[in-house]
DRENLOGU-645671 format. One line per field, with one value per atom (N, C-alpha, C): residue number from 1; residue in one letter; atom name; x, y, z. Coordinates in Angstrom, 3 decimals, decimal comma. Example, Ala and Ser with C-alpha at 12.3 -4.5 7.8 and 13.67 -1.06 7.14 Angstrom:
2
pos <- c(1;1;1;2;2;2)
code <- c(A;A;A;S;S;S)
site <- c(N;CA;C;N;CA;C)
px <- c(13,190;12,300;13,200;12,850;13,670;12,900)
py <- c(-5,690;-4,500;-3,300;-2,250;-1,060;0,030)
pz <- c(7,800;7,800;7,800;7,080;7,140;7,870)
% end
This chain:
215
pos <- c(1;1;1;2;2;2;3;3;3;4;4;4;5;5;5;6;6;6;7;7;7;8;8;8;9;9;9;10;10;10;11;11;11;12;12;12;13;13;13;14;14;14;15;15;15;16;16;16;17;17;17;18;18;18;19;19;19;20;20;20;21;21;21;22;22;22;23;23;23;24;24;24;25;25;25;26;26;26;27;27;27;28;28;28;29;29;29;30;30;30;31;31;31;32;32;32;33;33;33;34;34;34;35;35;35;36;36;36;37;37;37;38;38;38;39;39;39;40;40;40;41;41;41;42;42;42;43;43;43;44;44;44;45;45;45;46;46;46;47;47;47;48;48;48;49;49;49;50;50;50;51;51;51;52;52;52;53;53;53;54;54;54;55;55;55;56;56;56;57;57;57;58;58;58;59;59;59;60;60;60;61;61;61;62;62;62;63;63;63;64;64;64;65;65;65;66;66;66;67;67;67;68;68;68;69;69;69;70;70;70;71;71;71;72;72;72;73;73;73;74;74;74;75;75;75;76;76;76;77;77;77;78;78;78;79;79;79;80;80;80;81;81;81;82;82;82;83;83;83;84;84;84;85;85;85;86;86;86;87;87;87;88;88;88;89;89;89;90;90;90;91;91;91;92;92;92;93;93;93;94;94;94;95;95;95;96;96;96;97;97;97;98;98;98;99;99;99;100;100;100;101;101;101;102;102;102;103;103;103;104;104;104;105;105;105;106;106;106;107;107;107;108;108;108;109;109;109;110;110;110;111;111;111;112;112;112;113;113;113;114;114;114;115;115;115;116;116;116;117;117;117;118;118;118;119;119;119;120;120;120;121;121;121;122;122;122;123;123;123;124;124;124;125;125;125;126;126;126;127;127;127;128;128;128;129;129;129;130;130;130;131;131;131;132;132;132;133;133;133;134;134;134;135;135;135;136;136;136;137;137;137;138;138;138;139;139;139;140;140;140;141;141;141;142;142;142;143;143;143;144;144;144;145;145;145;146;146;146;147;147;147;148;148;148;149;149;149;150;150;150;151;151;151;152;152;152;153;153;153;154;154;154;155;155;155;156;156;156;157;157;157;158;158;158;159;159;159;160;160;160;161;161;161;162;162;162;163;163;163;164;164;164;165;165;165;166;166;166;167;167;167;168;168;168;169;169;169;170;170;170;171;171;171;172;172;172;173;173;173;174;174;174;175;175;175;176;176;176;177;177;177;178;178;178;179;179;179;180;180;180;181;181;181;182;182;182;183;183;183;184;184;184;185;185;185;186;186;186;187;187;187;188;188;188;189;189;189;190;190;190;191;191;191;192;192;192;193;193;193;194;194;194;195;195;195;196;196;196;197;197;197;198;198;198;199;199;199;200;200;200;201;201;201;202;202;202;203;203;203;204;204;204;205;205;205;206;206;206;207;207;207;208;208;208;209;209;209;210;210;210;211;211;211;212;212;212;213;213;213;214;214;214;215;215;215)
code <- c(M;M;M;T;T;T;K;K;K;T;T;T;S;S;S;S;S;S;T;T;T;N;N;N;R;R;R;W;W;W;I;I;I;P;P;P;L;L;L;F;F;F;P;P;P;L;L;L;G;G;G;T;T;T;A;A;A;L;L;L;F;F;F;P;P;P;G;G;G;G;G;G;F;F;F;I;I;I;T;T;T;L;L;L;K;K;K;I;I;I;F;F;F;E;E;E;A;A;A;R;R;R;Y;Y;Y;L;L;L;D;D;D;M;M;M;M;M;M;K;K;K;R;R;R;C;C;C;L;L;L;R;R;R;E;E;E;D;D;D;A;A;A;P;P;P;F;F;F;G;G;G;V;V;V;I;I;I;S;S;S;I;I;I;L;L;L;D;D;D;D;D;D;K;K;K;V;V;V;F;F;F;D;D;D;S;S;S;D;D;D;A;A;A;K;K;K;A;A;A;M;M;M;A;A;A;N;N;N;F;F;F;S;S;S;N;N;N;I;I;I;G;G;G;T;T;T;L;L;L;A;A;A;K;K;K;L;L;L;T;T;T;E;E;E;F;F;F;D;D;D;P;P;P;I;I;I;Q;Q;Q;P;P;P;A;A;A;L;L;L;Y;Y;Y;M;M;M;T;T;T;K;K;K;S;S;S;Y;Y;Y;G;G;G;M;M;M;Q;Q;Q;R;R;R;F;F;F;R;R;R;V;V;V;L;L;L;E;E;E;I;I;I;R;R;R;Q;Q;Q;E;E;E;S;S;S;D;D;D;G;G;G;L;L;L;W;W;W;A;A;A;G;G;G;Q;Q;Q;V;V;V;E;E;E;L;L;L;I;I;I;D;D;D;A;A;A;D;D;D;P;P;P;A;A;A;T;T;T;P;P;P;L;L;L;P;P;P;R;R;R;E;E;E;H;H;H;E;E;E;K;K;K;V;V;V;A;A;A;S;S;S;L;L;L;L;L;L;N;N;N;D;D;D;I;I;I;I;I;I;S;S;S;T;T;T;I;I;I;K;K;K;S;S;S;E;E;E;G;G;G;L;L;L;L;L;L;G;G;G;D;D;D;E;E;E;A;A;A;F;F;F;K;K;K;T;T;T;S;S;S;V;V;V;N;N;N;L;L;L;N;N;N;D;D;D;C;C;C;G;G;G;W;W;W;V;V;V;S;S;S;N;N;N;R;R;R;L;L;L;A;A;A;E;E;E;L;L;L;L;L;L;P;P;P;L;L;L;P;P;P;L;L;L;A;A;A;Q;Q;Q;K;K;K;N;N;N;H;H;H;L;L;L;L;L;L;A;A;A;Q;Q;Q;S;S;S;N;N;N;P;P;P;R;R;R;I;I;I;R;R;R;L;L;L;D;D;D;L;L;L;I;I;I;S;S;S;E;E;E;I;I;I;I;I;I;E;E;E;D;D;D;D;D;D;G;G;G;L;L;L;H;H;H;K;K;K;I;I;I;M;M;M;I;I;I;H;H;H)
site <- c(N;CA;C;N;CA;C;N;CA;C;N;CA;C;N;CA;C;N;CA;C;N;CA;C;N;CA;C;N;CA;C;N;CA;C;N;CA;C;N;CA;C;N;CA;C;N;CA;C;N;CA;C;N;CA;C;N;CA;C;N;CA;C;N;CA;C;N;CA;C;N;CA;C;N;CA;C;N;CA;C;N;CA;C;N;CA;C;N;CA;C;N;CA;C;N;CA;C;N;CA;C;N;CA;C;N;CA;C;N;CA;C;N;CA;C;N;CA;C;N;CA;C;N;CA;C;N;CA;C;N;CA;C;N;CA;C;N;CA;C;N;CA;C;N;CA;C;N;CA;C;N;CA;C;N;CA;C;N;CA;C;N;CA;C;N;CA;C;N;CA;C;N;CA;C;N;CA;C;N;CA;C;N;CA;C;N;CA;C;N;CA;C;N;CA;C;N;CA;C;N;CA;C;N;CA;C;N;CA;C;N;CA;C;N;CA;C;N;CA;C;N;CA;C;N;CA;C;N;CA;C;N;CA;C;N;CA;C;N;CA;C;N;CA;C;N;CA;C;N;CA;C;N;CA;C;N;CA;C;N;CA;C;N;CA;C;N;CA;C;N;CA;C;N;CA;C;N;CA;C;N;CA;C;N;CA;C;N;CA;C;N;CA;C;N;CA;C;N;CA;C;N;CA;C;N;CA;C;N;CA;C;N;CA;C;N;CA;C;N;CA;C;N;CA;C;N;CA;C;N;CA;C;N;CA;C;N;CA;C;N;CA;C;N;CA;C;N;CA;C;N;CA;C;N;CA;C;N;CA;C;N;CA;C;N;CA;C;N;CA;C;N;CA;C;N;CA;C;N;CA;C;N;CA;C;N;CA;C;N;CA;C;N;CA;C;N;CA;C;N;CA;C;N;CA;C;N;CA;C;N;CA;C;N;CA;C;N;CA;C;N;CA;C;N;CA;C;N;CA;C;N;CA;C;N;CA;C;N;CA;C;N;CA;C;N;CA;C;N;CA;C;N;CA;C;N;CA;C;N;CA;C;N;CA;C;N;CA;C;N;CA;C;N;CA;C;N;CA;C;N;CA;C;N;CA;C;N;CA;C;N;CA;C;N;CA;C;N;CA;C;N;CA;C;N;CA;C;N;CA;C;N;CA;C;N;CA;C;N;CA;C;N;CA;C;N;CA;C;N;CA;C;N;CA;C;N;CA;C;N;CA;C;N;CA;C;N;CA;C;N;CA;C;N;CA;C;N;CA;C;N;CA;C;N;CA;C;N;CA;C;N;CA;C;N;CA;C;N;CA;C;N;CA;C;N;CA;C;N;CA;C;N;CA;C;N;CA;C;N;CA;C;N;CA;C;N;CA;C;N;CA;C;N;CA;C;N;CA;C;N;CA;C;N;CA;C;N;CA;C;N;CA;C;N;CA;C;N;CA;C;N;CA;C;N;CA;C;N;CA;C;N;CA;C;N;CA;C;N;CA;C;N;CA;C;N;CA;C;N;CA;C;N;CA;C;N;CA;C;N;CA;C;N;CA;C;N;CA;C;N;CA;C;N;CA;C;N;CA;C;N;CA;C;N;CA;C;N;CA;C;N;CA;C;N;CA;C;N;CA;C;N;CA;C;N;CA;C;N;CA;C;N;CA;C;N;CA;C;N;CA;C;N;CA;C;N;CA;C;N;CA;C)
px <- c(-62,539;-61,647;-60,580;-60,272;-59,272;-57,886;-57,154;-55,790;-54,836;-53,900;-52,963;-51,535;-50,631;-49,210;-48,720;-47,730;-47,187;-46,209;-45,851;-44,875;-45,561;-45,396;-45,913;-44,822;-45,224;-44,250;-44,808;-43,921;-44,313;-44,208;-45,246;-45,255;-45,776;-45,413;-46,019;-47,481;-48,325;-49,757;-50,191;-51,129;-51,714;-53,221;-53,717;-55,162;-55,873;-56,929;-57,641;-59,145;-59,870;-61,324;-61,870;-61,194;-61,616;-61,050;-61,340;-60,800;-60,160;-59,020;-58,320;-58,462;-58,818;-58,972;-57,839;-57,469;-56,441;-56,822;-55,848;-56,100;-56,622;-56,845;-57,343;-56,245;-56,568;-55,626;-56,192;-55,294;-55,703;-54,798;-55,409;-54,673;-54,758;-53,617;-53,562;-52,685;-53,121;-52,258;-51,589;-50,274;-49,521;-48,803;-49,056;-48,380;-47,799;-48,318;-47,769;-46,363;-45,444;-44,040;-43,863;-44,613;-44,428;-44,806;-45,886;-46,294;-45,423;-44,916;-43,936;-42,694;-42,239;-41,076;-41,363;-42,567;-42,933;-42,931;-43,538;-43,594;-42,192;-41,354;-39,986;-39,216;-39,440;-38,769;-39,266;-40,573;-41,121;-40,541;-40,403;-39,802;-38,351;-37,625;-36,196;-35,951;-36,803;-36,624;-37,455;-38,203;-39,099;-40,004;-40,613;-41,436;-42,860;-43,849;-45,229;-45,554;-46,674;-47,252;-48,654;-49,248;-50,565;-51,655;-52,715;-53,881;-54,930;-55,320;-56,413;-57,429;-58,637;-59,715;-59,884;-60,199;-60,573;-62,079;-62,503;-63,926;-64,595;-63,813;-64,324;-63,242;-63,581;-62,547;-62,402;-62,903;-62,722;-61,246;-60,863;-59,476;-59,222;-58,093;-57,762;-56,397;-56,249;-55,031;-54,191;-54,468;-53,666;-53,699;-52,700;-52,655;-53,847;-54,283;-55,413;-56,687;-56,895;-58,083;-57,985;-56,774;-56,580;-56,930;-56,520;-56,808;-58,313;-59,070;-60,518;-61,158;-60,503;-61,065;-60,623;-59,605;-59,136;-59,681;-59,800;-60,191;-59,086;-59,476;-58,468;-58,095;-58,629;-58,285;-57,778;-56,728;-56,202;-55,586;-54,992;-54,384;-53,018;-52,029;-50,719;-50,830;-50,173;-50,204;-48,796;-48,648;-47,357;-47,379;-46,475;-46,411;-45,947;-46,760;-46,424;-46,118;-46,630;-46,353;-46,139;-45,162;-44,840;-44,343;-45,286;-44,975;-45,190;-44,162;-44,329;-45,209;-46,183;-47,017;-46,816;-46,279;-45,863;-44,757;-44,017;-43,061;-43,785;-43,298;-43,867;-45,297;-45,687;-47,001;-46,821;-47,190;-46,984;-48,306;-48,458;-49,574;-49,050;-49,716;-49,249;-50,341;-49,905;-50,825;-50,223;-51,068;-50,602;-51,548;-50,989;-51,717;-51,966;-53,211;-53,572;-53,045;-52,360;-51,753;-52,452;-51,752;-52,252;-52,953;-54,013;-54,706;-53,921;-54,219;-53,592;-54,559;-54,284;-55,019;-54,089;-54,595;-53,793;-53,829;-52,654;-52,543;-52,238;-51,451;-51,032;-50,745;-50,924;-50,706;-49,988;-49,161;-48,488;-48,229;-48,136;-47,807;-46,363;-45,596;-44,182;-43,988;-42,759;-42,457;-42,719;-42,647;-42,905;-44,379;-45,231;-46,667;-47,188;-46,303;-46,734;-47,223;-48,145;-48,646;-47,917;-47,692;-47,104;-47,953;-48,013;-48,812;-48,089;-48,274;-47,825;-48,967;-48,683;-49,760;-49,476;-50,552;-50,510;-51,099;-50,312;-50,771;-51,841;-52,811;-53,911;-53,704;-53,901;-53,707;-54,623;-54,141;-54,934;-56,160;-57,188;-58,378;-58,000;-58,557;-58,363;-59,162;-58,685;-59,438;-60,790;-61,861;-63,212;-64,073;-64,447;-65,237;-66,554;-66,956;-68,205;-69,388;-70,269;-71,449;-72,479;-73,312;-74,281;-75,200;-75,559;-76,502;-75,911;-74,605;-73,984;-73,552;-73,998;-73,651;-74,230;-75,381;-76,010;-75,158;-74,614;-73,788;-72,457;-71,948;-70,722;-70,973;-72,155;-72,517;-72,659;-73,224;-73,333;-71,948;-71,020;-69,659;-69,026;-69,250;-68,707;-69,236;-70,527;-71,122;-70,487;-70,269;-69,647;-68,233;-67,476;-66,107;-66,100;-67,036;-67,124;-67,399;-68,278;-68,587;-67,371;-66,676;-65,469;-64,438;-64,235;-63,241;-63,651;-64,905;-65,344;-65,398;-65,693;-65,815;-64,596;-63,609;-62,389;-62,641;-63,569;-63,989;-62,923;-62,072;-61,052;-59,647;-59,517;-58,190;-57,879;-56,832;-56,473;-56,042;-55,527;-54,966;-55,997;-57,233;-58,243;-58,500;-58,419;-58,724;-57,872;-56,623;-55,693;-55,073;-55,186;-54,750;-55,822;-55,516;-56,424;-57,777;-58,822;-60,190;-60,583;-61,096;-61,446;-62,870;-63,812;-65,220;-65,712;-64,837;-65,223;-64,732;-64,200;-63,665;-64,394;-64,867;-65,637;-64,847;-63,575;-62,776;-62,599;-62,245;-62,012;-63,295;-64,388;-65,667;-66,121;-66,032;-66,502;-65,642;-64,331;-63,453;-63,721;-63,907;-64,143;-65,503;-66,524;-67,827;-67,774;-67,080;-66,965;-66,269;-65,295;-64,611;-65,542;-66,306;-67,025;-68,394;-69,044;-70,386;-70,330;-71,328;-71,358;-71,823;-70,965;-71,296;-70,655;-71,264;-70,619;-69,259;-68,341;-66,974;-66,906;-67,714;-67,723;-68,166;-69,100;-69,575;-68,492;-67,762;-66,651;-65,616;-65,325;-64,343;-64,858;-66,156;-66,742;-66,555;-66,732;-66,531;-65,056;-64,184;-62,744;-62,292;-62,942;-62,551;-63,025;-63,923;-64,447;-63,361;-63,144;-62,094;-62,546;-63,845;-64,388;-64,912;-64,301;-64,744;-66,174;-66,622;-68,001;-68,967;-68,654;-69,513;-69,493;-68,316;-68,214;-69,121;-69,110;-69,948;-71,420;-71,731;-73,119;-73,634;-72,815;-73,215;-73,425;-72,524;-72,652;-73,900;-74,186;-75,386;-76,647;-76,642;-77,788;-77,942;-76,825;-76,869;-77,453;-76,986;-77,472;-78,959;-79,367;-80,771;-81,648;-81,185;-81,974;-82,101;-81,018;-81,018;-81,612;-81,651;-82,162;-81,059;-80,970;-79,895;-79,946;-81,132;-81,239;-80,540;-80,237;-79,581;-78,058;-77,548;-76,101;-75,478;-74,396;-73,673;-72,202;-71,391;-69,949;-69,555;-68,674;-68,248;-66,745)
py <- c(20,550;19,481;19,213;17,933;17,570;17,980;18,682;19,078;17,970;17,657;16,571;17,056;16,302;16,602;16,210;16,940;16,631;15,459;15,022;13,947;12,646;11,621;10,299;9,512;8,572;7,769;6,376;5,431;4,085;3,980;3,425;3,265;1,870;1,335;0,083;0,320;-0,634;-0,521;-1,571;-1,187;-2,111;-2,134;-3,110;-3,206;-3,692;-2,984;-3,297;-3,211;-3,793;-3,737;-2,515;-1,392;-0,134;1,000;2,224;3,401;4,316;4,870;5,823;7,214;8,179;9,561;10,421;11,483;12,383;12,895;12,882;13,342;12,273;11,074;9,979;8,988;8,075;7,031;5,663;4,728;3,345;2,447;1,523;0,588;-0,800;-1,459;-2,771;-3,716;-4,969;-6,034;-6,685;-6,695;-7,214;-8,492;-9,561;-10,830;-11,473;-11,114;-11,685;-11,149;-12,050;-11,667;-10,570;-10,640;-9,650;-8,247;-8,151;-6,836;-6,361;-7,284;-6,896;-6,305;-6,951;-6,437;-5,055;-4,885;-3,597;-2,504;-2,797;-1,812;-1,463;-2,475;-2,217;-1,361;-1,610;-0,815;0,633;0,811;2,168;2,912;2,210;2,829;3,210;2,275;2,485;3,656;3,769;4,805;6,054;6,029;7,138;7,472;6,430;6,566;6,088;6,654;6,215;5,005;4,384;3,377;3,843;3,210;3,627;2,668;3,206;2,402;2,546;1,423;1,390;0,366;0,463;-0,422;-1,609;-2,755;-3,939;-3,866;-3,585;-3,430;-4,753;-5,731;-7,069;-8,052;-8,987;-9,887;-11,186;-11,206;-12,402;-12,578;-13,794;-14,083;-13,567;-12,896;-12,401;-12,931;-13,180;-13,829;-12,925;-11,628;-10,700;-9,327;-8,509;-7,154;-6,334;-6,572;-5,824;-6,119;-7,389;-7,741;-7,183;-7,160;-6,573;-5,090;-4,419;-2,990;-2,752;-3,663;-3,520;-3,808;-4,598;-4,972;-4,049;-3,240;-2,284;-0,893;-0,062;1,327;2,059;3,025;3,794;5,088;5,256;6,385;5,824;6,401;5,942;7,090;6,755;7,763;7,281;8,159;7,843;7,699;6,682;6,426;6,512;7,302;7,460;6,612;5,642;4,748;5,529;5,512;6,254;5,338;4,106;3,143;1,773;1,044;-0,290;-1,102;-1,707;-2,329;-3,837;-4,615;-6,076;-6,471;-7,338;-7,846;-9,352;-9,993;-11,396;-11,554;-12,646;-12,881;-12,888;-12,090;-11,995;-11,457;-10,727;-10,079;-8,662;-7,686;-6,284;-5,524;-4,612;-3,669;-2,367;-1,895;-0,682;0,379;1,608;2,730;3,648;4,086;4,942;6,121;7,213;8,476;8,771;9,126;9,436;10,794;10,809;12,048;12,511;12,423;12,957;11,876;12,275;11,335;11,149;10,041;9,792;9,040;9,120;8,346;7,260;6,027;4,902;4,886;4,931;4,912;3,520;2,773;1,431;0,623;-0,679;-1,538;-2,807;-3,330;-4,589;-5,335;-6,658;-7,488;-7,938;-7,691;-8,035;-9,529;-9,989;-11,413;-11,895;-10,978;-11,361;-11,288;-10,978;-10,917;-9,550;-8,602;-7,246;-6,530;-5,599;-4,789;-3,456;-2,953;-1,630;-0,888;0,417;1,202;2,455;2,773;4,079;5,041;6,075;6,948;8,400;9,145;10,585;11,253;12,077;12,708;13,756;13,845;14,804;15,893;17,133;18,241;18,115;18,609;18,600;19,493;19,210;20,057;21,499;22,459;23,851;24,120;25,037;25,414;25,976;25,366;25,759;25,909;27,134;27,346;26,577;26,078;25,326;26,271;26,007;26,859;26,600;27,574;27,490;26,284;25,935;24,819;23,469;23,418;22,154;22,151;23,132;23,176;21,981;21,487;20,351;19,092;18,825;17,623;17,788;19,017;19,254;18,998;19,397;19,133;17,638;16,930;15,474;14,847;15,299;14,779;15,050;16,236;16,572;15,621;15,276;14,324;12,942;12,523;11,219;11,188;12,258;12,330;12,292;13,004;13,007;11,611;10,876;9,502;8,600;8,749;7,950;8,183;9,439;9,774;9,259;9,475;9,112;7,609;6,856;5,407;4,657;5,406;4,774;3,795;4,134;3,185;2,941;3,916;3,764;3,861;3,612;3,658;5,025;5,079;6,303;7,434;7,085;8,109;8,753;8,246;8,752;10,243;10,988;12,420;13,232;12,788;13,610;14,701;14,527;15,602;16,689;17,821;18,962;18,641;19,103;18,950;20,260;20,181;21,393;21,287;21,592;21,480;22,637;23,559;24,703;24,582;23,413;23,216;22,077;22,346;21,346;20,065;20,198;19,018;18,128;18,717;17,928;17,246;17,994;17,427;16,317;16,553;15,541;14,283;14,436;13,263;12,429;13,096;12,335;11,628;12,284;11,632;10,467;10,642;9,555;8,345;8,577;7,476;6,752;7,516;6,960;6,383;6,912;6,437;5,070;4,221;2,861;2,871;3,351;3,463;2,328;1,921;0,928;1,431;0,506;0,880;1,657;1,272;2,000;3,445;3,647;5,002;5,830;5,194;5,888;6,337;5,475;5,829;6,918;6,934;8,018;9,349;9,331;10,548;10,951;9,958;10,228;10,880;10,532;11,042;12,468;12,981;14,325;15,375;16,204;17,225;18,458;18,672;19,844;19,417;19,871;19,426;19,845;20,950;21,382;20,381;19,931;18,942;17,631;17,224;16,003;16,091;17,249;17,415;17,492;18,107;18,117;16,689;15,839;14,450;13,698;13,901;13,220;13,693;14,977;15,508;14,898;14,710;14,074;12,627;11,923;10,531;10,457;11,323;11,336;11,651;12,624;13,025;11,909;11,242;10,173;8,964;8,625;7,432;7,686;8,926;9,233;9,177;10,208;10,268;9,114;8,538;7,452;6,183;6,112;4,910;5,019;6,189;6,381;5,666;4,940;4,262;4,285;4,172;4,129;2,705;2,494;1,147;1,081)
pz <- c(-94,247;-94,708;-93,654;-93,410;-92,418;-92,880;-92,014;-92,336;-91,929;-92,817;-92,549;-92,694;-92,069;-92,179;-93,565;-94,059;-95,383;-95,340;-94,139;-93,997;-93,600;-94,423;-94,091;-93,386;-92,566;-91,835;-91,586;-91,374;-90,978;-89,457;-88,833;-87,380;-87,034;-85,859;-85,415;-85,058;-85,402;-85,130;-84,118;-83,271;-82,301;-82,555;-83,330;-83,567;-82,300;-81,906;-80,672;-80,888;-79,972;-80,021;-79,325;-79,466;-78,864;-79,699;-79,311;-79,998;-78,962;-79,307;-78,447;-79,050;-78,207;-78,652;-78,093;-78,793;-78,262;-76,877;-75,979;-74,620;-73,690;-74,213;-73,385;-73,039;-72,136;-71,730;-72,082;-72,333;-72,551;-71,724;-70,981;-70,137;-70,755;-70,890;-71,533;-70,735;-70,649;-70,144;-71,347;-71,356;-72,495;-72,091;-72,858;-72,570;-73,825;-74,994;-76,226;-76,461;-76,789;-76,951;-77,992;-79,089;-80,156;-79,689;-78,885;-78,406;-77,250;-76,444;-75,428;-76,088;-77,156;-77,882;-78,467;-79,006;-79,588;-78,528;-77,365;-76,286;-75,783;-75,623;-75,157;-76,161;-77,441;-78,470;-78,442;-78,244;-78,158;-76,957;-75,831;-74,651;-74,909;-75,490;-75,726;-76,682;-77,688;-78,712;-78,438;-77,325;-76,988;-78,175;-78,722;-79,924;-79,634;-80,302;-80,110;-80,977;-80,684;-81,567;-81,929;-82,912;-83,361;-82,923;-82,339;-81,974;-83,069;-83,652;-84,615;-84,142;-84,658;-84,222;-85,156;-84,560;-85,334;-85,546;-86,750;-87,036;-87,348;-87,781;-88,080;-87,681;-86,769;-86,239;-87,028;-88,260;-89,081;-89,432;-89,723;-90,096;-91,511;-91,715;-93,049;-93,452;-94,744;-95,233;-96,131;-96,105;-96,905;-96,256;-96,578;-96,042;-96,517;-97,755;-98,302;-97,519;-97,161;-96,382;-94,970;-94,414;-93,089;-93,119;-94,177;-94,330;-94,298;-94,886;-94,929;-93,579;-92,742;-91,450;-90,317;-90,567;-89,572;-89,898;-88,877;-89,106;-89,863;-90,667;-91,409;-90,689;-89,481;-88,621;-87,300;-86,773;-85,491;-84,725;-83,584;-82,711;-82,241;-82,303;-81,749;-80,236;-79,695;-78,256;-77,692;-76,643;-75,958;-74,692;-74,610;-73,459;-72,228;-71,166;-69,945;-68,768;-68,798;-67,731;-68,358;-67,820;-68,333;-67,140;-66,427;-65,139;-65,182;-64,805;-64,749;-63,567;-63,816;-62,727;-62,539;-63,557;-63,508;-64,552;-64,502;-65,590;-66,942;-67,861;-69,217;-69,234;-68,190;-68,170;-67,633;-68,441;-68,077;-68,118;-67,171;-67,202;-67,795;-68,820;-69,498;-69,516;-69,572;-69,764;-70,816;-71,743;-72,834;-72,996;-73,468;-73,611;-75,083;-75,407;-76,783;-77,223;-78,341;-78,841;-80,125;-81,234;-82,497;-83,311;-84,002;-84,886;-86,184;-86,849;-88,151;-89,051;-90,345;-91,344;-91,874;-91,962;-92,446;-93,973;-94,580;-96,037;-96,572;-95,818;-96,234;-94,980;-95,083;-93,923;-94,371;-93,478;-93,790;-92,486;-92,604;-91,445;-91,562;-90,498;-90,497;-90,234;-90,378;-90,201;-88,778;-87,797;-86,407;-86,037;-87,012;-86,769;-86,400;-86,133;-85,812;-87,066;-86,847;-87,949;-87,977;-89,167;-89,359;-90,378;-90,227;-91,149;-91,601;-92,875;-93,349;-93,070;-92,302;-91,840;-92,192;-92,244;-92,482;-91,246;-90,574;-89,343;-89,633;-88,729;-88,835;-87,789;-88,181;-87,252;-86,036;-84,909;-83,679;-83,841;-83,057;-83,067;-82,728;-83,441;-83,027;-81,757;-80,939;-79,738;-80,174;-79,660;-80,062;-78,816;-78,444;-77,231;-77,270;-76,127;-76,026;-76,209;-77,174;-77,350;-76,255;-76,029;-74,937;-75,076;-76,313;-76,489;-76,089;-75,878;-75,471;-74,003;-73,252;-71,828;-71,076;-71,546;-70,866;-70,985;-72,176;-72,329;-71,602;-71,527;-70,756;-69,277;-68,803;-67,409;-67,162;-68,136;-68,036;-67,933;-68,770;-68,718;-67,360;-66,823;-65,508;-64,441;-64,529;-63,578;-63,726;-64,970;-65,212;-64,638;-64,881;-64,365;-62,842;-62,219;-60,752;-60,226;-60,914;-60,506;-60,669;-61,785;-62,034;-60,937;-60,584;-59,563;-58,190;-57,822;-56,472;-56,265;-57,331;-57,204;-57,739;-58,234;-58,735;-59,865;-60,759;-61,797;-62,858;-63,102;-64,136;-63,567;-62,268;-61,650;-61,072;-60,286;-59,576;-60,495;-61,680;-62,557;-63,475;-63,457;-64,385;-64,172;-65,240;-65,262;-64,300;-64,078;-63,306;-64,173;-65,492;-66,385;-66,389;-67,001;-66,944;-67,577;-66,926;-67,414;-68,079;-69,292;-70,033;-70,553;-69,691;-70,046;-70,904;-71,233;-72,059;-73,498;-73,854;-75,199;-75,902;-77,105;-77,866;-78,098;-78,465;-78,762;-77,553;-76,419;-75,211;-74,755;-74,723;-74,274;-75,216;-76,517;-77,473;-77,412;-77,253;-77,186;-75,945;-74,800;-73,569;-73,624;-74,149;-74,254;-75,232;-76,346;-77,326;-76,718;-75,848;-75,162;-74,200;-73,431;-72,288;-72,628;-73,640;-73,965;-74,646;-74,372;-74,948;-76,399;-77,278;-78,694;-79,475;-80,589;-81,459;-81,918;-82,110;-82,455;-83,771;-84,735;-86,013;-85,806;-84,882;-84,594;-83,894;-82,982;-82,326;-83,362;-84,317;-85,340;-86,269;-86,506;-87,296;-86,573;-85,261;-84,473;-84,457;-84,316;-84,306;-85,610;-86,697;-88,017;-88,277;-87,445;-87,678;-87,463;-88,451;-88,357;-87,583;-87,512;-86,825;-85,458;-84,355;-83,036;-82,707;-83,270;-83,043;-83,670;-84,886;-85,542;-84,764;-84,272;-83,467;-82,242;-81,587;-80,401;-80,776;-81,911;-82,395;-82,571;-83,192;-83,438;-82,125;-81,171;-79,882;-79,152;-79,212;-78,562;-79,163;-80,478;-81,138;-80,684;-80,553;-80,095;-78,692;-77,812;-76,431;-76,394;-77,196;-77,218;-77,766;-78,813;-79,424;-78,505;-77,799;-76,950;-75,571;-75,147;-73,818;-72,778;-71,943;-70,956;-69,978;-69,747;-68,767;-69,239;-70,537;-71,062;-71,020;-70,692;-70,700;-69,518;-69,791;-68,723;-69,055;-68,042;-68,230;-68,528;-69,506;-69,859;-69,927)
% end
């Protein structure tokens, strides 16, 4: 069973067409005034925002319908870079922290989304079992390619690499593999990192390693 924090809180939400995992980075170009204001407020208050996925991009006219179209699992994002590249256009980079479950959602008068969330405990340290050494080796190869070809920018994987931990390996593979967004969120919701890695290994085996590509 997923362990959660006893304290609920309201946080700003950034619905996106992707999923952020703990320990990962997300780079965004921000130009909308409402999101620029949100980012500046997060910087000023040294506060995170929440990244959730847009599972259906249809137009919705109520908070309840928005709740149904957004993922109910997300990740707190800590803004690490906020650089102007043009007037009213910023390049940002944020780091994935703790997961959360969305309990309630509302749209503010400025168009920003806010959610009442329940924090989920971090993955426990779980040693990589021998049967998953092959997928860990695959991840190592992918990381080497990313670094050598600069596919995700100079800062990619400059943080510690932990190929001996189920949670770290499963999160990085879930980020990098070309999986449907709903499937990524299913993996993000798994409370047991060993089970998450088991599921990813099955996906890789079913699809064939030759089909894996970085996206």
